[in-house]
Structures are given as C-alpha cells and as structure tokens.
All heavy atoms as TSV, in Angstrom:
chain	resi	resn	atom	element	x	y	z
A	1	MET	N	N	103.208	-177.111	0.367
A	1	MET	CA	C	102.689	-177.319	1.707
A	1	MET	C	C	101.186	-177.529	1.645
A	1	MET	O	O	100.467	-176.821	0.964
A	1	MET	CB	C	103.028	-176.110	2.576
A	1	MET	CG	C	102.324	-176.154	3.906
A	1	MET	SD	S	102.551	-174.681	4.881
A	1	MET	CE	C	103.875	-175.203	5.882
A	2	ASN	N	N	100.739	-178.478	2.365
A	2	ASN	CA	C	99.313	-178.781	2.490
A	2	ASN	C	C	98.641	-177.683	3.316
A	2	ASN	O	O	99.174	-177.262	4.334
A	2	ASN	CB	C	99.186	-180.140	3.188
A	2	ASN	CG	C	97.769	-180.603	3.310
A	2	ASN	OD1	O	96.868	-179.825	3.568
A	2	ASN	ND2	N	97.581	-181.880	3.138
A	3	PRO	N	N	97.469	-177.165	2.910
A	3	PRO	CA	C	96.810	-176.090	3.666
A	3	PRO	C	C	96.511	-176.439	5.113
A	3	PRO	O	O	96.343	-175.556	5.931
A	3	PRO	CB	C	95.509	-175.855	2.899
A	3	PRO	CG	C	95.705	-176.447	1.569
A	3	PRO	CD	C	96.734	-177.531	1.725
A	4	THR	N	N	96.457	-177.722	5.442
A	4	THR	CA	C	96.168	-178.097	6.826
A	4	THR	C	C	97.431	-178.155	7.684
A	4	THR	O	O	97.342	-178.277	8.888
A	4	THR	CB	C	95.468	-179.472	6.885
A	4	THR	OG1	O	96.309	-180.455	6.288
A	4	THR	CG2	C	94.125	-179.424	6.172
A	5	GLU	N	N	98.610	-178.064	7.052
A	5	GLU	CA	C	99.851	-178.071	7.810
A	5	GLU	C	C	100.082	-176.696	8.416
A	5	GLU	O	O	99.616	-175.691	7.921
A	5	GLU	CB	C	101.036	-178.421	6.899
A	5	GLU	CG	C	100.991	-179.830	6.360
A	5	GLU	CD	C	102.137	-180.099	5.410
A	5	GLU	OE1	O	103.020	-179.246	5.257
A	5	GLU	OE2	O	102.144	-181.178	4.818
A	6	THR	N	N	100.839	-176.659	9.502
A	6	THR	CA	C	101.157	-175.383	10.134
A	6	THR	C	C	102.633	-175.096	9.988
A	6	THR	O	O	103.444	-176.004	9.834
A	6	THR	CB	C	100.788	-175.398	11.632
A	6	THR	OG1	O	101.504	-176.464	12.260
A	6	THR	CG2	C	99.306	-175.581	11.828
A	7	GLN	N	N	102.977	-173.823	10.030
A	7	GLN	CA	C	104.347	-173.391	9.960
A	7	GLN	C	C	104.700	-172.691	11.259
A	7	GLN	O	O	103.835	-172.180	11.955
A	7	GLN	CB	C	104.540	-172.376	8.822
A	7	GLN	CG	C	104.552	-172.977	7.462
A	7	GLN	CD	C	104.808	-171.891	6.426
A	7	GLN	OE1	O	103.873	-171.273	5.957
A	7	GLN	NE2	N	106.043	-171.674	6.103
A	8	ASN	N	N	105.983	-172.596	11.542
A	8	ASN	CA	C	106.445	-171.862	12.708
A	8	ASN	C	C	106.846	-170.450	12.312
A	8	ASN	O	O	107.867	-169.942	12.740
A	8	ASN	CB	C	107.626	-172.600	13.367
A	8	ASN	CG	C	107.189	-173.883	14.014
A	8	ASN	OD1	O	106.061	-173.991	14.453
A	8	ASN	ND2	N	108.075	-174.848	14.070
A	9	THR	N	N	106.058	-169.818	11.495
A	9	THR	CA	C	106.315	-168.444	11.087
A	9	THR	C	C	105.109	-167.603	11.429
A	9	THR	O	O	103.991	-168.093	11.504
A	9	THR	CB	C	106.587	-168.354	9.573
A	9	THR	OG1	O	105.482	-168.892	8.867
A	9	THR	CG2	C	107.840	-169.114	9.187
A	10	SER	N	N	105.362	-166.325	11.615
A	10	SER	CA	C	104.240	-165.448	11.921
A	10	SER	C	C	103.597	-164.969	10.633
A	10	SER	O	O	104.212	-164.931	9.584
A	10	SER	CB	C	104.732	-164.262	12.752
A	10	SER	OG	O	105.683	-163.524	12.017
A	11	THR	N	N	102.359	-164.605	10.739
A	11	THR	CA	C	101.606	-164.103	9.595
A	11	THR	C	C	102.024	-162.667	9.297
A	11	THR	O	O	102.222	-161.870	10.207
A	11	THR	CB	C	100.102	-164.149	9.912
A	11	THR	OG1	O	99.734	-165.503	10.126
A	11	THR	CG2	C	99.278	-163.573	8.789
A	12	ASP	N	N	102.136	-162.350	8.008
A	12	ASP	CA	C	102.473	-160.992	7.585
A	12	ASP	C	C	101.234	-160.217	7.163
A	12	ASP	O	O	101.135	-159.015	7.404
A	12	ASP	CB	C	103.461	-161.027	6.418
A	12	ASP	CG	C	104.793	-161.639	6.819
A	12	ASP	OD1	O	105.401	-161.136	7.785
A	12	ASP	OD2	O	105.218	-162.614	6.179
A	13	ILE	N	N	100.294	-160.910	6.512
A	13	ILE	CA	C	99.058	-160.278	6.053
A	13	ILE	C	C	97.889	-161.210	6.352
A	13	ILE	O	O	97.960	-162.402	6.077
A	13	ILE	CB	C	99.100	-159.977	4.541
A	13	ILE	CG1	C	100.231	-158.991	4.216
A	13	ILE	CG2	C	97.758	-159.444	4.045
A	13	ILE	CD1	C	100.442	-158.762	2.738
A	14	VAL	N	N	96.837	-160.649	6.923
A	14	VAL	CA	C	95.607	-161.398	7.162
A	14	VAL	C	C	94.570	-160.903	6.161
A	14	VAL	O	O	94.371	-159.693	6.012
A	14	VAL	CB	C	95.086	-161.190	8.605
A	14	VAL	CG1	C	93.741	-161.857	8.796
A	14	VAL	CG2	C	96.098	-161.720	9.608
A	15	VAL	N	N	93.923	-161.835	5.465
A	15	VAL	CA	C	92.872	-161.520	4.507
A	15	VAL	C	C	91.552	-161.951	5.137
A	15	VAL	O	O	91.346	-163.122	5.411
A	15	VAL	CB	C	93.090	-162.261	3.164
A	15	VAL	CG1	C	91.980	-161.925	2.186
A	15	VAL	CG2	C	94.457	-161.931	2.584
A	16	GLU	N	N	90.686	-160.982	5.386
A	16	GLU	CA	C	89.402	-161.249	6.034
A	16	GLU	C	C	88.275	-161.175	5.004
A	16	GLU	O	O	88.140	-160.165	4.311
A	16	GLU	CB	C	89.126	-160.216	7.123
A	16	GLU	CG	C	90.149	-160.176	8.218
A	16	GLU	CD	C	89.900	-159.027	9.184
A	16	GLU	OE1	O	88.846	-158.342	9.083
A	16	GLU	OE2	O	90.760	-158.803	10.043
A	17	ASN	N	N	87.456	-162.199	4.943
A	17	ASN	CA	C	86.315	-162.233	4.035
A	17	ASN	C	C	85.101	-161.632	4.742
A	17	ASN	O	O	84.663	-162.130	5.773
A	17	ASN	CB	C	86.017	-163.672	3.624
A	17	ASN	CG	C	84.856	-163.801	2.668
A	17	ASN	OD1	O	84.111	-162.858	2.427
A	17	ASN	ND2	N	84.686	-164.974	2.123
A	18	HIS	N	N	84.556	-160.565	4.149
A	18	HIS	CA	C	83.356	-159.927	4.695
A	18	HIS	C	C	82.234	-159.923	3.664
A	18	HIS	O	O	81.456	-158.966	3.572
A	18	HIS	CB	C	83.677	-158.508	5.169
A	18	HIS	CG	C	84.550	-158.490	6.377
A	18	HIS	ND1	N	84.061	-158.602	7.661
A	18	HIS	CD2	C	85.903	-158.411	6.498
A	18	HIS	CE1	C	85.062	-158.576	8.520
A	18	HIS	NE2	N	86.190	-158.450	7.847
A	19	GLY	N	N	82.170	-160.987	2.884
A	19	GLY	CA	C	81.094	-161.121	1.909
A	19	GLY	C	C	81.382	-160.386	0.616
A	19	GLY	O	O	82.078	-160.895	-0.240
A	20	SER	N	N	80.892	-159.180	0.490
A	20	SER	CA	C	81.054	-158.442	-0.758
A	20	SER	C	C	82.378	-157.693	-0.841
A	20	SER	O	O	82.670	-157.063	-1.846
A	20	SER	CB	C	79.899	-157.453	-0.940
A	20	SER	OG	O	79.900	-156.516	0.111
A	21	LEU	N	N	83.185	-157.752	0.218
A	21	LEU	CA	C	84.510	-157.153	0.188
A	21	LEU	C	C	85.438	-157.914	1.118
A	21	LEU	O	O	85.008	-158.692	1.959
A	21	LEU	CB	C	84.456	-155.662	0.566
A	21	LEU	CG	C	83.888	-155.289	1.935
A	21	LEU	CD1	C	84.968	-155.339	3.003
A	21	LEU	CD2	C	83.294	-153.913	1.872
A	22	TYR	N	N	86.718	-157.689	0.914
A	22	TYR	CA	C	87.750	-158.297	1.753
A	22	TYR	C	C	88.544	-157.181	2.399
A	22	TYR	O	O	88.689	-156.094	1.838
A	22	TYR	CB	C	88.703	-159.153	0.926
A	22	TYR	CG	C	88.120	-160.462	0.487
A	22	TYR	CD1	C	87.247	-160.536	-0.578
A	22	TYR	CD2	C	88.454	-161.641	1.148
A	22	TYR	CE1	C	86.711	-161.738	-0.991
A	22	TYR	CE2	C	87.922	-162.852	0.745
A	22	TYR	CZ	C	87.058	-162.888	-0.327
A	22	TYR	OH	O	86.530	-164.091	-0.725
A	23	LEU	N	N	89.081	-157.453	3.578
A	23	LEU	CA	C	89.987	-156.533	4.241
A	23	LEU	C	C	91.356	-157.179	4.318
A	23	LEU	O	O	91.481	-158.349	4.704
A	23	LEU	CB	C	89.489	-156.190	5.649
A	23	LEU	CG	C	88.148	-155.477	5.734
A	23	LEU	CD1	C	87.780	-155.231	7.206
A	23	LEU	CD2	C	88.169	-154.168	4.966
A	24	LEU	N	N	92.376	-156.421	3.951
A	24	LEU	CA	C	93.761	-156.882	4.013
A	24	LEU	C	C	94.436	-156.142	5.156
A	24	LEU	O	O	94.536	-154.911	5.129
A	24	LEU	CB	C	94.488	-156.591	2.706
A	24	LEU	CG	C	93.816	-157.080	1.432
A	24	LEU	CD1	C	94.537	-156.538	0.213
A	24	LEU	CD2	C	93.803	-158.592	1.405
A	25	ARG	N	N	94.889	-156.879	6.164
A	25	ARG	CA	C	95.526	-156.262	7.330
A	25	ARG	C	C	96.971	-156.745	7.436
A	25	ARG	O	O	97.223	-157.945	7.459
A	25	ARG	CB	C	94.808	-156.655	8.619
A	25	ARG	CG	C	93.405	-156.153	8.706
A	25	ARG	CD	C	92.800	-156.458	10.075
A	25	ARG	NE	N	91.381	-156.191	10.093
A	25	ARG	CZ	C	90.846	-154.990	10.292
A	25	ARG	NH1	N	91.622	-153.960	10.506
A	25	ARG	NH2	N	89.537	-154.831	10.287
A	26	SER	N	N	97.891	-155.802	7.525
A	26	SER	CA	C	99.278	-156.184	7.760
A	26	SER	C	C	99.440	-156.471	9.249
A	26	SER	O	O	98.911	-155.750	10.093
A	26	SER	CB	C	100.229	-155.076	7.312
A	26	SER	OG	O	100.014	-153.897	8.042
A	27	THR	N	N	100.148	-157.538	9.547
A	27	THR	CA	C	100.364	-157.922	10.938
A	27	THR	C	C	101.850	-157.985	11.274
A	27	THR	O	O	102.231	-158.481	12.322
A	27	THR	CB	C	99.697	-159.278	11.237
A	27	THR	OG1	O	100.190	-160.244	10.302
A	27	THR	CG2	C	98.184	-159.177	11.127
A	28	SER	N	N	102.678	-157.495	10.343
A	28	SER	CA	C	104.120	-157.429	10.564
A	28	SER	C	C	104.665	-156.247	9.776
A	28	SER	O	O	103.993	-155.700	8.893
A	28	SER	CB	C	104.801	-158.719	10.101
A	28	SER	OG	O	104.791	-158.795	8.680
A	29	ALA	N	N	105.886	-155.871	10.073
A	29	ALA	CA	C	106.532	-154.791	9.322
A	29	ALA	C	C	106.668	-155.173	7.853
A	29	ALA	O	O	106.451	-154.344	6.963
A	29	ALA	CB	C	107.893	-154.472	9.928
A	30	SER	N	N	106.995	-156.434	7.579
A	30	SER	CA	C	107.129	-156.895	6.193
A	30	SER	C	C	105.800	-156.801	5.455
A	30	SER	O	O	105.753	-156.390	4.290
A	30	SER	CB	C	107.627	-158.340	6.150
A	30	SER	OG	O	108.897	-158.439	6.717
A	31	GLY	N	N	104.725	-157.181	6.110
A	31	GLY	CA	C	103.397	-157.093	5.505
A	31	GLY	C	C	103.011	-155.661	5.221
A	31	GLY	O	O	102.470	-155.344	4.155
A	32	HIS	N	N	103.314	-154.769	6.151
A	32	HIS	CA	C	103.006	-153.352	5.968
A	32	HIS	C	C	103.791	-152.776	4.784
A	32	HIS	O	O	103.229	-152.077	3.940
A	32	HIS	CB	C	103.324	-152.578	7.252
A	32	HIS	CG	C	102.987	-151.141	7.175
A	32	HIS	ND1	N	101.704	-150.670	7.277
A	32	HIS	CD2	C	103.770	-150.051	6.989
A	32	HIS	CE1	C	101.714	-149.351	7.162
A	32	HIS	NE2	N	102.965	-148.958	6.987
A	33	GLU	N	N	105.065	-153.088	4.725
A	33	GLU	CA	C	105.903	-152.608	3.622
A	33	GLU	C	C	105.422	-153.155	2.289
A	33	GLU	O	O	105.400	-152.435	1.287
A	33	GLU	CB	C	107.362	-152.991	3.860
A	33	GLU	CG	C	108.004	-152.253	5.012
A	33	GLU	CD	C	109.364	-152.813	5.389
A	33	GLU	OE1	O	109.906	-153.656	4.637
A	33	GLU	OE2	O	109.875	-152.403	6.449
A	34	TRP	N	N	105.022	-154.435	2.259
A	34	TRP	CA	C	104.565	-155.037	1.011
A	34	TRP	C	C	103.280	-154.372	0.531
A	34	TRP	O	O	103.151	-154.044	-0.645
A	34	TRP	CB	C	104.365	-156.545	1.171
A	34	TRP	CG	C	104.168	-157.226	-0.141
A	34	TRP	CD1	C	105.126	-157.794	-0.923
A	34	TRP	CD2	C	102.927	-157.388	-0.847
A	34	TRP	NE1	N	104.567	-158.291	-2.074
A	34	TRP	CE2	C	103.220	-158.062	-2.059
A	34	TRP	CE3	C	101.620	-157.043	-0.599
A	34	TRP	CZ2	C	102.249	-158.388	-2.994
A	34	TRP	CZ3	C	100.646	-157.369	-1.535
A	34	TRP	CH2	C	100.960	-158.027	-2.718
A	35	LEU	N	N	102.330	-154.164	1.429
A	35	LEU	CA	C	101.083	-153.507	1.043
A	35	LEU	C	C	101.354	-152.084	0.553
A	35	LEU	O	O	100.787	-151.648	-0.446
A	35	LEU	CB	C	100.085	-153.501	2.201
A	35	LEU	CG	C	99.437	-154.843	2.536
A	35	LEU	CD1	C	98.591	-154.722	3.800
A	35	LEU	CD2	C	98.606	-155.362	1.382
A	36	ASP	N	N	102.243	-151.356	1.241
A	36	ASP	CA	C	102.583	-149.998	0.800
A	36	ASP	C	C	103.177	-149.991	-0.599
A	36	ASP	O	O	102.894	-149.107	-1.400
A	36	ASP	CB	C	103.562	-149.342	1.770
A	36	ASP	CG	C	102.888	-148.762	2.998
A	36	ASP	OD1	O	101.644	-148.665	3.026
A	36	ASP	OD2	O	103.620	-148.407	3.941
A	37	ALA	N	N	104.006	-150.987	-0.893
A	37	ALA	CA	C	104.689	-151.034	-2.187
A	37	ALA	C	C	103.807	-151.562	-3.311
A	37	ALA	O	O	104.044	-151.237	-4.476
A	37	ALA	CB	C	105.946	-151.901	-2.070
A	38	ASN	N	N	102.789	-152.362	-2.992
A	38	ASN	CA	C	102.030	-153.063	-4.023
A	38	ASN	C	C	100.565	-152.663	-4.156
A	38	ASN	O	O	99.901	-153.095	-5.098
A	38	ASN	CB	C	102.121	-154.570	-3.793
A	38	ASN	CG	C	103.514	-155.074	-4.035
A	38	ASN	OD1	O	103.926	-155.267	-5.167
A	38	ASN	ND2	N	104.290	-155.258	-2.959
A	39	ILE	N	N	100.074	-151.866	-3.255
A	39	ILE	CA	C	98.696	-151.394	-3.312
A	39	ILE	C	C	98.730	-149.888	-3.577
A	39	ILE	O	O	99.514	-149.156	-2.963
A	39	ILE	CB	C	97.945	-151.678	-1.981
A	39	ILE	CG1	C	97.980	-153.173	-1.635
A	39	ILE	CG2	C	96.529	-151.148	-2.036
A	39	ILE	CD1	C	97.254	-154.061	-2.612
A	40	GLU	N	N	97.889	-149.435	-4.483
A	40	GLU	CA	C	97.867	-148.013	-4.830
A	40	GLU	C	C	97.619	-147.151	-3.593
A	40	GLU	O	O	96.829	-147.513	-2.717
A	40	GLU	CB	C	96.807	-147.745	-5.889
A	40	GLU	CG	C	97.129	-148.405	-7.219
A	40	GLU	CD	C	96.106	-148.093	-8.285
A	40	GLU	OE1	O	95.343	-147.122	-8.131
A	40	GLU	OE2	O	96.083	-148.830	-9.282
A	41	SER	N	N	98.283	-146.020	-3.547
A	41	SER	CA	C	98.207	-145.151	-2.366
A	41	SER	C	C	96.815	-144.571	-2.131
A	41	SER	O	O	96.485	-144.193	-1.012
A	41	SER	CB	C	99.227	-144.018	-2.478
A	41	SER	OG	O	98.951	-143.231	-3.618
A	42	ASP	N	N	95.985	-144.510	-3.177
A	42	ASP	CA	C	94.642	-143.973	-3.006
A	42	ASP	C	C	93.591	-145.068	-2.768
A	42	ASP	O	O	92.391	-144.806	-2.849
A	42	ASP	CB	C	94.240	-143.115	-4.204
A	42	ASP	CG	C	94.159	-143.900	-5.513
A	42	ASP	OD1	O	94.662	-145.038	-5.561
A	42	ASP	OD2	O	93.604	-143.350	-6.482
A	43	ALA	N	N	94.048	-146.279	-2.439
A	43	ALA	CA	C	93.117	-147.385	-2.175
A	43	ALA	C	C	92.265	-147.063	-0.950
A	43	ALA	O	O	92.713	-146.405	-0.008
A	43	ALA	CB	C	93.888	-148.681	-1.938
A	44	LEU	N	N	91.049	-147.535	-0.973
A	44	LEU	CA	C	90.131	-147.337	0.145
A	44	LEU	C	C	90.625	-148.125	1.354
A	44	LEU	O	O	91.039	-149.276	1.233
A	44	LEU	CB	C	88.731	-147.823	-0.256
A	44	LEU	CG	C	87.614	-147.628	0.748
A	44	LEU	CD1	C	87.385	-146.146	1.020
A	44	LEU	CD2	C	86.338	-148.263	0.227
A	45	THR	N	N	90.580	-147.491	2.512
A	45	THR	CA	C	90.977	-148.162	3.749
A	45	THR	C	C	89.841	-148.083	4.755
A	45	THR	O	O	88.967	-147.215	4.670
A	45	THR	CB	C	92.246	-147.531	4.355
A	45	THR	OG1	O	92.014	-146.154	4.612
A	45	THR	CG2	C	93.435	-147.687	3.435
A	46	LEU	N	N	89.882	-149.005	5.691
A	46	LEU	CA	C	88.936	-149.033	6.798
A	46	LEU	C	C	89.778	-149.267	8.044
A	46	LEU	O	O	90.259	-150.386	8.263
A	46	LEU	CB	C	87.899	-150.134	6.605
A	46	LEU	CG	C	86.833	-150.257	7.673
A	46	LEU	CD1	C	85.971	-148.996	7.730
A	46	LEU	CD2	C	85.954	-151.469	7.424
A	47	GLY	N	N	90.009	-148.229	8.803
A	47	GLY	CA	C	90.952	-148.329	9.908
A	47	GLY	C	C	92.336	-148.572	9.341
A	47	GLY	O	O	92.790	-147.853	8.454
A	48	ASN	N	N	92.995	-149.625	9.808
A	48	ASN	CA	C	94.332	-149.945	9.306
A	48	ASN	C	C	94.299	-151.022	8.219
A	48	ASN	O	O	95.341	-151.560	7.860
A	48	ASN	CB	C	95.236	-150.388	10.454
A	48	ASN	CG	C	94.760	-151.677	11.100
A	48	ASN	OD1	O	93.646	-152.130	10.851
A	48	ASN	ND2	N	95.595	-152.262	11.926
A	49	ALA	N	N	93.131	-151.323	7.687
A	49	ALA	CA	C	92.990	-152.365	6.671
A	49	ALA	C	C	92.733	-151.751	5.299
A	49	ALA	O	O	92.091	-150.717	5.181
A	49	ALA	CB	C	91.849	-153.310	7.023
A	50	VAL	N	N	93.237	-152.433	4.277
A	50	VAL	CA	C	92.956	-152.058	2.899
A	50	VAL	C	C	91.706	-152.815	2.456
A	50	VAL	O	O	91.601	-154.021	2.656
A	50	VAL	CB	C	94.142	-152.425	1.974
A	50	VAL	CG1	C	93.811	-152.130	0.520
A	50	VAL	CG2	C	95.401	-151.685	2.407
A	51	VAL	N	N	90.755	-152.097	1.869
A	51	VAL	CA	C	89.529	-152.707	1.366
A	51	VAL	C	C	89.794	-153.227	-0.038
A	51	VAL	O	O	90.401	-152.541	-0.856
A	51	VAL	CB	C	88.366	-151.686	1.349
A	51	VAL	CG1	C	87.105	-152.300	0.788
A	51	VAL	CG2	C	88.136	-151.131	2.753
A	52	CYS	N	N	89.350	-154.448	-0.314
A	52	CYS	CA	C	89.635	-155.080	-1.594
A	52	CYS	C	C	88.390	-155.776	-2.134
A	52	CYS	O	O	87.670	-156.433	-1.385
A	52	CYS	CB	C	90.760	-156.097	-1.416
A	52	CYS	SG	S	91.285	-156.892	-2.929
A	53	GLU	N	N	88.168	-155.627	-3.432
A	53	GLU	CA	C	87.061	-156.334	-4.080
A	53	GLU	C	C	87.436	-157.802	-4.247
A	53	GLU	O	O	88.608	-158.136	-4.436
A	53	GLU	CB	C	86.786	-155.733	-5.454
A	53	GLU	CG	C	86.258	-154.321	-5.415
A	53	GLU	CD	C	85.999	-153.797	-6.813
A	53	GLU	OE1	O	85.557	-154.569	-7.686
A	53	GLU	OE2	O	86.240	-152.597	-7.028
A	54	PRO	N	N	86.429	-158.695	-4.219
A	54	PRO	CA	C	86.700	-160.127	-4.357
A	54	PRO	C	C	87.468	-160.490	-5.621
A	54	PRO	O	O	88.296	-161.407	-5.608
A	54	PRO	CB	C	85.306	-160.759	-4.364
A	54	PRO	CG	C	84.463	-159.803	-3.585
A	54	PRO	CD	C	85.010	-158.439	-3.921
A	55	ARG	N	N	87.268	-159.784	-6.710
A	55	ARG	CA	C	87.933	-160.142	-7.964
A	55	ARG	C	C	89.438	-159.905	-7.932
A	55	ARG	O	O	90.160	-160.439	-8.763
A	55	ARG	CB	C	87.311	-159.400	-9.136
A	55	ARG	CG	C	87.421	-157.894	-9.042
A	55	ARG	CD	C	86.716	-157.221	-10.182
A	55	ARG	NE	N	86.600	-155.788	-9.925
A	55	ARG	CZ	C	86.284	-154.920	-10.854
A	55	ARG	NH1	N	86.035	-155.327	-12.079
A	55	ARG	NH2	N	86.198	-153.652	-10.553
A	56	TYR	N	N	89.938	-159.106	-6.993
A	56	TYR	CA	C	91.371	-158.819	-6.911
A	56	TYR	C	C	92.082	-159.552	-5.786
A	56	TYR	O	O	93.307	-159.668	-5.799
A	56	TYR	CB	C	91.604	-157.317	-6.719
A	56	TYR	CG	C	91.044	-156.461	-7.812
A	56	TYR	CD1	C	90.082	-155.496	-7.531
A	56	TYR	CD2	C	91.465	-156.603	-9.128
A	56	TYR	CE1	C	89.556	-154.694	-8.535
A	56	TYR	CE2	C	90.942	-155.809	-10.137
A	56	TYR	CZ	C	89.993	-154.853	-9.831
A	56	TYR	OH	O	89.481	-154.061	-10.821
A	57	VAL	N	N	91.360	-160.017	-4.796
A	57	VAL	CA	C	91.990	-160.486	-3.570
A	57	VAL	C	C	92.880	-161.710	-3.777
A	57	VAL	O	O	93.943	-161.820	-3.172
A	57	VAL	CB	C	90.943	-160.715	-2.449
A	57	VAL	CG1	C	90.113	-161.962	-2.704
A	57	VAL	CG2	C	91.606	-160.759	-1.098
A	58	SER	N	N	92.494	-162.617	-4.634
A	58	SER	CA	C	93.297	-163.815	-4.859
A	58	SER	C	C	94.664	-163.464	-5.442
A	58	SER	O	O	95.692	-163.955	-4.967
A	58	SER	CB	C	92.555	-164.780	-5.788
A	58	SER	OG	O	93.330	-165.930	-6.000
A	59	ASP	N	N	94.680	-162.589	-6.446
A	59	ASP	CA	C	95.947	-162.192	-7.053
A	59	ASP	C	C	96.849	-161.459	-6.066
A	59	ASP	O	O	98.064	-161.653	-6.064
A	59	ASP	CB	C	95.710	-161.316	-8.282
A	59	ASP	CG	C	95.187	-162.096	-9.468
A	59	ASP	OD1	O	95.361	-163.337	-9.498
A	59	ASP	OD2	O	94.599	-161.468	-10.370
A	60	ILE	N	N	96.260	-160.641	-5.219
A	60	ILE	CA	C	97.050	-159.929	-4.215
A	60	ILE	C	C	97.654	-160.908	-3.217
A	60	ILE	O	O	98.839	-160.845	-2.896
A	60	ILE	CB	C	96.200	-158.855	-3.505
A	60	ILE	CG1	C	95.830	-157.750	-4.504
A	60	ILE	CG2	C	96.931	-158.285	-2.297
A	60	ILE	CD1	C	94.805	-156.767	-3.984
A	61	GLY	N	N	96.833	-161.825	-2.720
A	61	GLY	CA	C	97.332	-162.830	-1.772
A	61	GLY	C	C	98.413	-163.704	-2.378
A	61	GLY	O	O	99.441	-163.975	-1.748
A	62	LEU	N	N	98.201	-164.142	-3.611
A	62	LEU	CA	C	99.206	-164.970	-4.276
A	62	LEU	C	C	100.483	-164.184	-4.545
A	62	LEU	O	O	101.593	-164.725	-4.438
A	62	LEU	CB	C	98.639	-165.537	-5.580
A	62	LEU	CG	C	97.529	-166.564	-5.417
A	62	LEU	CD1	C	96.929	-166.921	-6.778
A	62	LEU	CD2	C	98.036	-167.812	-4.716
A	63	GLY	N	N	100.351	-162.914	-4.883
A	63	GLY	CA	C	101.520	-162.075	-5.106
A	63	GLY	C	C	102.339	-161.902	-3.837
A	63	GLY	O	O	103.573	-161.966	-3.866
A	64	ALA	N	N	101.659	-161.697	-2.721
A	64	ALA	CA	C	102.364	-161.563	-1.443
A	64	ALA	C	C	103.083	-162.864	-1.089
A	64	ALA	O	O	104.243	-162.843	-0.665
A	64	ALA	CB	C	101.382	-161.169	-0.341
A	65	ARG	N	N	102.416	-163.990	-1.294
A	65	ARG	CA	C	103.056	-165.290	-1.023
A	65	ARG	C	C	104.250	-165.527	-1.941
A	65	ARG	O	O	105.277	-166.039	-1.523
A	65	ARG	CB	C	102.051	-166.420	-1.177
A	65	ARG	CG	C	101.129	-166.543	-0.002
A	65	ARG	CD	C	100.270	-167.776	-0.110
A	65	ARG	NE	N	99.478	-167.933	1.106
A	65	ARG	CZ	C	98.502	-168.783	1.227
A	65	ARG	NH1	N	98.158	-169.565	0.220
A	65	ARG	NH2	N	97.832	-168.874	2.358
A	66	ALA	N	N	104.114	-165.142	-3.206
A	66	ALA	CA	C	105.221	-165.305	-4.160
A	66	ALA	C	C	106.439	-164.477	-3.741
A	66	ALA	O	O	107.578	-164.851	-4.034
A	66	ALA	CB	C	104.775	-164.919	-5.563
A	67	ASP	N	N	106.191	-163.380	-3.042
A	67	ASP	CA	C	107.285	-162.540	-2.557
A	67	ASP	C	C	107.791	-162.981	-1.185
A	67	ASP	O	O	108.578	-162.282	-0.559
A	67	ASP	CB	C	106.840	-161.073	-2.513
A	67	ASP	CG	C	106.741	-160.460	-3.901
A	67	ASP	OD1	O	107.341	-161.013	-4.856
A	67	ASP	OD2	O	106.070	-159.410	-4.036
A	68	GLY	N	N	107.319	-164.121	-0.708
A	68	GLY	CA	C	107.842	-164.708	0.524
A	68	GLY	C	C	107.092	-164.363	1.790
A	68	GLY	O	O	107.535	-164.733	2.876
A	69	LEU	N	N	105.959	-163.692	1.680
A	69	LEU	CA	C	105.198	-163.355	2.874
A	69	LEU	C	C	104.260	-164.488	3.259
A	69	LEU	O	O	103.873	-165.298	2.418
A	69	LEU	CB	C	104.383	-162.080	2.651
A	69	LEU	CG	C	105.160	-160.773	2.846
A	69	LEU	CD1	C	106.099	-160.533	1.696
A	69	LEU	CD2	C	104.219	-159.620	3.019
A	70	VAL	N	N	103.900	-164.519	4.518
A	70	VAL	CA	C	102.932	-165.494	5.013
A	70	VAL	C	C	101.581	-164.809	5.051
A	70	VAL	O	O	101.403	-163.779	5.694
A	70	VAL	CB	C	103.306	-166.010	6.420
A	70	VAL	CG1	C	102.257	-166.971	6.935
A	70	VAL	CG2	C	104.684	-166.673	6.390
A	71	VAL	N	N	100.627	-165.370	4.287
A	71	VAL	CA	C	99.286	-164.797	4.188
A	71	VAL	C	C	98.300	-165.774	4.812
A	71	VAL	O	O	98.294	-166.958	4.471
A	71	VAL	CB	C	98.904	-164.528	2.709
A	71	VAL	CG1	C	97.504	-163.950	2.620
A	71	VAL	CG2	C	99.923	-163.596	2.060
A	72	THR	N	N	97.491	-165.295	5.722
A	72	THR	CA	C	96.470	-166.103	6.380
A	72	THR	C	C	95.106	-165.638	5.899
A	72	THR	O	O	94.830	-164.443	5.881
A	72	THR	CB	C	96.555	-165.951	7.913
A	72	THR	OG1	O	97.856	-166.352	8.338
A	72	THR	CG2	C	95.504	-166.812	8.590
A	73	TRP	N	N	94.275	-166.598	5.501
A	73	TRP	CA	C	92.934	-166.300	4.985
A	73	TRP	C	C	91.918	-166.633	6.067
A	73	TRP	O	O	91.879	-167.753	6.569
A	73	TRP	CB	C	92.652	-167.116	3.744
A	73	TRP	CG	C	93.559	-166.779	2.612
A	73	TRP	CD1	C	94.848	-167.190	2.465
A	73	TRP	CD2	C	93.280	-165.953	1.493
A	73	TRP	NE1	N	95.374	-166.670	1.311
A	73	TRP	CE2	C	94.436	-165.908	0.690
A	73	TRP	CE3	C	92.145	-165.256	1.073
A	73	TRP	CZ2	C	94.496	-165.184	-0.484
A	73	TRP	CZ3	C	92.209	-164.546	-0.096
A	73	TRP	CH2	C	93.371	-164.507	-0.872
A	74	GLN	N	N	91.092	-165.668	6.414
A	74	GLN	CA	C	89.989	-165.884	7.351
A	74	GLN	C	C	88.704	-165.848	6.541
A	74	GLN	O	O	88.236	-164.778	6.175
A	74	GLN	CB	C	89.980	-164.840	8.444
A	74	GLN	CG	C	91.193	-164.919	9.331
A	74	GLN	CD	C	91.171	-163.878	10.425
A	74	GLN	OE1	O	90.392	-162.935	10.403
A	74	GLN	NE2	N	92.046	-164.052	11.394
A	75	LEU	N	N	88.174	-167.028	6.238
A	75	LEU	CA	C	87.004	-167.114	5.377
A	75	LEU	C	C	85.755	-167.135	6.146
A	75	LEU	O	O	85.111	-167.220	6.830
A	75	LEU	CB	C	87.101	-168.354	4.494
A	75	LEU	CG	C	88.370	-168.429	3.675
A	75	LEU	CD1	C	88.442	-169.743	2.923
A	75	LEU	CD2	C	88.430	-167.265	2.683
C-alpha cells in the first residue's frame, strides 16, 4: 500500500514524534493488548502512552504492523 492511500480501518496504535522521544498510544483494544504483550512491563509511561527512544520506535511500529495492527505515525 502506498503511504498516501487510505484504508477503511481504524488505527490501533498512534506513534507521536516529540523530538528526542516518541509516545506510543493504543487507540483500540487490539493495540492495547499488543503493547501489553510486546513492551516490557517496567517501560516508562506518560499518562496512557508508552515512552520510546527513537532507536527502537521503527522496529516496534513495524512489529505491530507485521502482526496485523494499523499503526499511524504523527511526525
């Protein structure tokens, strides 16, 4: 799929770029379950978001997509 194309599916995880860190927010039950299963339980959080260093965020997003989730990137 071309990044400019749209799908008729809802987003499961939103990845927000905040410069020196990223926030991963689940926006569906599937996204929440995936983050719980794939992110260490002692990971730093900010509200309901998981804080992620830039060096890890791409692999996490790609892993979620590989497992069938819809990931939206807010750059």
